[in-house]
N, C-alpha and C positions, 0 to 999 in steps of 0.2 A: 586473089585477095591476100593481103599481108597476114602473116601469122604473128600475132603479138603475144607478149607474155600474159599469162592468166592473172587476173586481178585477185588478190588475196584479201578478202574483206570478211571479217567475222561478224556473226550475228549476236554474239554476247561478249561481255568484257573479256572472258577467258579466251574465246576464239580470236578476238582482235589482237590480244597479246601474243598468242601462238602464231598468228599470221605475220605479225611484225617480227617475231623471233626468226621465222623462216626467211623472211626478206633480208634481215640483217646477216644471217648466215651466208646467204647467196652473195650479198654485197661484199662481205669480208673475203670470200673466196675470190671474187673478181678483183678487188683491190690488191690482194696478195699476188695475183697473176700479173697485174699491172706493175707492181713493184719489181717483180722478177724481170719483166721486160725492160724496165728502166735500168736495172743493173746490167743486163746484157748490152744495152746501148750506151752505157756509161753516162746516163742522164741523171745525175745525182740531185739536181734541183727538183725535178719532177718526183724523184724517189722520195725526197724529204717531204714534199707536200703530201704525197700519198701516204707516207708513214704517219703523218699527223691525222689524216682522214681515218686511217686504220685504227689509230688509238681511240678516236671518238666512237667509231663503229663498235669496237670491242667493249668500250665502257657501256654503250647502249645495250649491247647483247647481254652483258652482266646484269644490268638493271632489269631487263626483261625477264631474265631467269629468276632474279630475286622476287619480282612481282608474281610470277607464276608459282614460285615456292610459297609465297605468302598466301596465295589463294588456296593451295593444297593444305597448308597448316591451319589457317584460321577460317576457311570456308569463304565462299564467294560473297555472301551477304555481309559478313563482317569486314571483308576486304573493301567492298564498296562503301560501307559506312565509314571506315577508317579514312578513305580518300575523298569523301564527299566535299570537304572544305578546300581542296586543292584546285 
């Protein structure tokens, strides 16, 4: 049987954000490895595309960190109330 990656699914808002943060960190690591590989092969077109992807992943990682910080500073209930209209 194939060994597939473990699903990271949280049961609460905070757990969902933490799981997403972990997945983003793994994705960033893989994209950076791919960029290094492109540089070794002198594939600068793919490297540029991956650099754009990396930028978006890093922005999302920052956003997730901010959301988790808000939960810590304002409490989960207030955080959910603050985001209920989004």
